N, C-alpha and C positions, 0 to 999 in steps of 0.2 A: 235624865234632864230633857224637858220637853223641847220642841222646836222653838226657836226664837226668831223674830223678825227685827232686824236692826236696820236703822235708817242713818247712814253716814253722810256728812256734809263737809267737803273740802272746797277750798275756792282758789287754789293755786296748783301748779304742777307738782311742786314739792309736797304739798299736802296729799295730792293724789297718790304719789309714790309711797309715802309712808302709810296712808290708809290702806292701800291694797296689800301692803306687807302684813298688817295686823289682821286684815280680813282673811288672808290666806292662812295665817296661824290660827285664827279662830276656827276656821273650817277644818284644820287638821285635828282639832280637839273635839269639835262638835259638828260633823259633817252635814246635818240637817238644817243648820242655820240659813235663814233667808235674808239676803241684803237688798237694799234699795237706797235711793238718796240723790246726792248731787256731787259731782266732781269731774274727773277726767276719763280718758280712755281706759286706763288700767282698772279703775273702780268699775266702770260700765261693764267690762268683761266678766266681772264677778257678780254682778247684780242680777237677779231674777225678777225683781219687782221694778216699779216705775223708777226711772233714772233720768236726771238732767245733766247732760254733758256741757258744762258751762265754764270750764276753767280758762279757756282762751279769752273770754270776754270779762270774766270776773276778776282776773289777776291784774289789778290796777295798782299804781304806786302813788302814794301821797295825796294829801288833802285835795288839791286841785283836781286831780283825776277822778277822785270820789265824787266831788261836787258836779263835775261835768256829766257823770254817769248816774246821777242820783235817781232819775226816773227808771232807769233800767233796773237798779238794785231795788227800788221800792216795789216794782212789779214782780221781781223774782221773790222777794221777801214774803209778799202777800200770797203768792202762789204756793210757796213752800209751806207756810202756815196751814193753808187750806189742805194741801195734800197730806200733811202729817196728821191733821185732825180726822181727816176721812180714813186714812190707812191705819191709824192707831198702831204704830210699831211699838214693840216692847221697850225699845230704848232708842233715843237719838244720840249718835255718837259724833261730837263736834270735833273736827280736826284743825287745830290752830285757826287762822284767819279770824282774829278776834272782833274786828269791827262789825262784821256781819253776824258771826255765830254767837257772840255774847248777847246781842240784842234779840236774836232768835231764841236762845235759851230763856231769857227773861220773859219774853212774850208768851212763849209756850206755857211756862209755868203760871203766869198771871192769868192765862185763858183757860186754865183747868186741865192741861195735859197731865195725865196720870202716869205715864211711863217714866223710866229712868232718863235723866239727862246727864250724860257722861262726856267729859272733856279729855281728849287725847292730844298731847303736846301743848302743854300749858301756855297761855297767851302771856306775852312779856309785859303785863300790866305793872310789874315791879319798876319798870323803866319810865312809865309816863303817867301812871295813875294808881298808886297803891290803895287809894281810898276806895276802889272798886271791889277789892278782894272780899271784904265783910258781905258786901251786897251779893257777890257771886255765890257765897256760901249759902244763901237763901234759896237759890234756884237750881244749883247743880248738886248732883248726888256723888260725884267723884271727880277728882282732878289728878291726871296722870302727868307727872313732870319728867322732863328729859335733862334738866340741869339740877345738880344736888342742892344748890343753895335755895331753890324755889320752894321745896317741900315744907320747910319750917314756916315760911311766910303764910302758905295757904292753911296749914294745920293750925296756926295761931288764931285764924279766923273761925275754926270749927268745921272747915270743909275737909272732908275725907280725902287725903292726898297720898299718892304713892310715887316714889321716884323709881323709874325703871331702867334708867340708862338711855343712852342716846342712840335711836334706831338708825339715824343717818350714817353714823360712824360704823355700825355693824354692817350696813349695806356696802360701804366703801371698802371693807376689809377684803372682799372678794375681787376688788380691783387693784389691789396692791401688787405691783410688779417689781421685778429687779432691774429697773432702769438705772443706767448710770447717769449722774448729773452732767449735763453738757456744760463745760467751764466758761463759755461765753454766751450763754443763752439767758435772755431776760424775757419772762413770760408776762403778758398783758391779759387781764381778766376783767373786761368792762361791764359785766353783768349780763343777765339774761333778757331783761325787758327792754323794748325799744327806747323808752325814755331814758333809762339808765345809760344805754350805749351813746345816745345822742349827746348826753351831758358829760360822760366821763372819758369816752374814748378820745376825742379831740385833745384833751388835756394830757392824756397818757402819751399820744403821738408826739406832742411837742416836747414832753419830758424825754421820750425816747430819742428825738433828734439832738437834744442837748447831751444826752449820755453818748450818742455816737460821735459827737464832737470831741469828747474827752477820751473815749475808748473805742476806736475805729473798728476794733476786732469783734465787738459785741454784735451778736445776731438777735433779732426780735421776732417773736412768735406770739400771735394772739388767738385766743379761743372764742369762738362765736357759738351762740346757743342754737342757731338755726341757720339754714341756707340763706334765708332772707336777711338775717342779721350779718352774715358773713359778706353778702354782696354789698350792704350798706357800709360796712366797715372798710372794704377794699376801696369803695369810692372815696371815703374820707382819707385814706391813706395813700391816694394816688401819687406816684412818684417817689414814695418812701420805701425802702427795701424792708418789708415785713411780711412774714408768712401768716396768713389768716386762715384757720381751718375750722371746720364745724365739728362740735361734739368732742373735742380733744381735751377738755379742761383737766380731767384727772390724770391723763397721761402727761400732759405739759406741766402739771404741778409736780411730777416725779422726776421730769427731765431737766427742768430749768434750774439755773443757779440761784436765781432770786426772781421776784415778781412784784407787780402792782396789782392789787385785787380790790374790786368794787365791794364795798361793805354790804354784808348779807351772808347767806348761807355759804357762798364760796370761801369766806374767810375761815370758817370752821373746817372746810374741806382742805384748804391749803395747809392749815395747822396739822390736820391728820396726816397729810403726806410729807410733812416735815419741810415745807417750802419756806424759806426766808422770805418775808414779804412786807410791803407797806400797804396800808389801807387808804383807799381814796373814796370820797362820796360827795357828789354835787347833785343838788335837787333843785326843784323850783323855789324861787324866792319865798313865796307864800308858805309852802310846806315847811321850809327851813325855818323861818321866823316863828311859825306857830309851834313847831317841833321843839325848838331850843327853850321855849317858855314852859313846855310840858315835861320834857325829859328830866328825870331825877337820877341820873347816872352820870359819872364823870368820864365815860368812855363810850364809844359807839361800837367797836369791835367786840364781839362776844368773848374772844380770847382774853381781852384785857379785863372785861367785867368778871370773868371766872377768876382771873389772877387777883383781883380785888378781894373776892370772897375767900380765896385760898390763903392770901397773905394776911388779911385783916377781917376774920369772920366776926360779925356783929353779935354781941350778947343778947340784943333784942332783935328777933327775926323780923320785926316790923320796921326796922331801920336799915337803911342801905350800908353796904360795906364801905369803909373809909378807903380813900384813893391809894392805890399802890402805883409805882411807876409803870407807864405802858410797856408791855412786852413787845407788841408790835406798834410801830408809830403810826399815828392817824393823821390824815390830811383831809380836813372836812370843808366843804363850801369854799369860803374865800382863802382858806389856807391851802387848798388844793391847786397849787400853782405849778406850771411846768418845771420851774426852778427848784421849788422845794422837793417835788417828787424826784427830779433828776439827782439832786444832791444825795437823797436817801438811797436811790437805786445804785449810785456810784459807791456809796458806803457799803452796801451789801455785796456788790459785785467784786470789789477790790480786796475785801478782808475775809479770809477763811476763817479766822478766829471770831469775828463778829457773827458770821453765819452759824458756826458751831454752837456759840453761846445761845443764840435765838432758837436754833433747832432743839437744843436740850430743854429749854424753857418750854417750848410748845409741847414736847413729848410729856413732860410732867403735868401740864395743864390738861392734856387730852386724856391722860391716865385716870383722871377723876370722874370721867363720864361714863364709865362701865358699860362699854358698848356691846360686848359679847352676851347674846342672849336677850337683848333689850326688847325685841319685838315679841318674842315668845312670852316674856314677863308681862308685857303689856296686854296680850291676848288673854292670859290667864287672869289678870286683874279685872278686865272687863267682863269676862265670863262669871267671875265670882260676885261681882256687883250685881249681875243679873239674876244669879241664883238666890240672892237674899230676899 
């Protein structure tokens, strides 16, 4: 097999982590491969060609943040198009980040790029715009899915699709420790981005205060994504007895009796570690109003979406699964009140049988994701696509 030059594009820290895993796996099978692209520190360390380390600026949340940074993204988009045309990589590998990457794929194909365009970690267009899937089949050569229900949707459009399992859960397996759950510990996980913390953590704190009034022996611990986030959270929590630590999310998910988790990747991580939890999500008014008109799912948490497909698989893959009762209770936007979150936290903290039932359901759902070997399967799938 000849040398390949692959151009990877990731726009968030999570994408950087998943990309570098598959890049390392590709190297193990094909040591002479050359990498370039855009992403974060981990990807840059493996890249021999031109690389744009941009994830700290690129990881924005919601429509409002995208609009405010439109000029920046337009400049990056045009620069990336020019670089790819000049460098002529054998393939562009797009990692999640659909708002940018899908447009990049379409523009590359329309402008005559002759290399492969491969997508790793399929975008969740099934949640907000299924109509894009047939269009994606015209400019992508391969879609790699990490959720089992996604593959039939993409295959139905004629797009070659492979379900490889979920690489995040494979990565988390190495962090599984034999922690004993602390019987009076409630964990708070307000998200990694500044905006998420600003909107979700104050509500979590008010809920924690209500819980403390009902159960004075409960202790509270929160996980912060960075030192600066931790300092901001300590300022918000001034005067309230809560421990706030940086980078302890996975440990805390294994030690806490129950938790309140901001919607996103952390909800899948919490499920993997067997934490009984509630989902919270508050966002900008404009983002929420636009989003609720676009979303075509009856749940926000991926665990609940997976459960819909597990319990009610659609006969037609182009149609969404019928709703099943939520496994994890969701408190979104106006429903995310301190009172409602406190009530759910108390329900989980007080009842061992409730926690056990939820934990068993989480184990069943997570088992469908076939985590072991996911990254290696993805690497082999990408190399096979290149060799054709």
